[in-house]
N, C-alpha and C positions, 0 to 999 in steps of 0.2 A: 507470491512474493512480488513486490513492486519496488522499483528503484526510485529514490528521492534524493534531494540535495539538502544537506544541513546548512545552516546559516553561514558556516565557515567554508562553504563550497565543497565539503567532503561528500562523496556519494555513499549512500547507505541502501541496503536492500532490506525491506521491511515485510514481515509476515502480516499480510493484511487481515488475517483472521483475528489478530490481536487488537485491532482498532476498536476502541470504545466510542470515542467522540473525535470530531475534527472541528476546530474553532479558528476563525479569522480574527486576530487580536492586535494589530493588523497583520502580523506575521501568522503563518499557519501553525497552530499548535495541535499536535496529535496526542491524545491520551490513550494509552494502551490498557488492556485488561490487567496487566501486570503491575499497574500503578506508575509505570514510567511515562514521562512526557517528552515528546520530541518536537522541536521547532524545525520547520523546513521552508525552503524558498518557494516551493510550488504553492499556488493558490489552492484553497480548499476544494473548489470545483474540479481542479485538475487532479488532485489526489483521488477524489471520488471517481473520476473518469478512468483513472488507471486501475483502481480496484475493480470496477465493472469490466474493463477490458480483460484483466487477468481472470476473473471469475468466468467470463464468457468463453475464454480460451480453454478452460478446463472442461466445459460442457461440450465443446466441439471436437475434442480429441477422440480418436478411435481407440477402442479397447485393445490391449495388447493381444497379439496373435499367439496362439498356443499350437504347437505341432505335436499331435499325438499319433 
């Protein structure tokens, strides 16, 4: 999940696994696999950076400890 800002300055948290395309039109338009489209204030390259940062954080997490 990544945090972004809608054009009206409202914060949203987006499931980045649903992103299909990101366009700069000149505002950033994110098309989701659900068919929904979201315009955000962040530049397209910033959205991509946040997705990479989130995905990278998942890879570096330790597995849960089990006590048996």
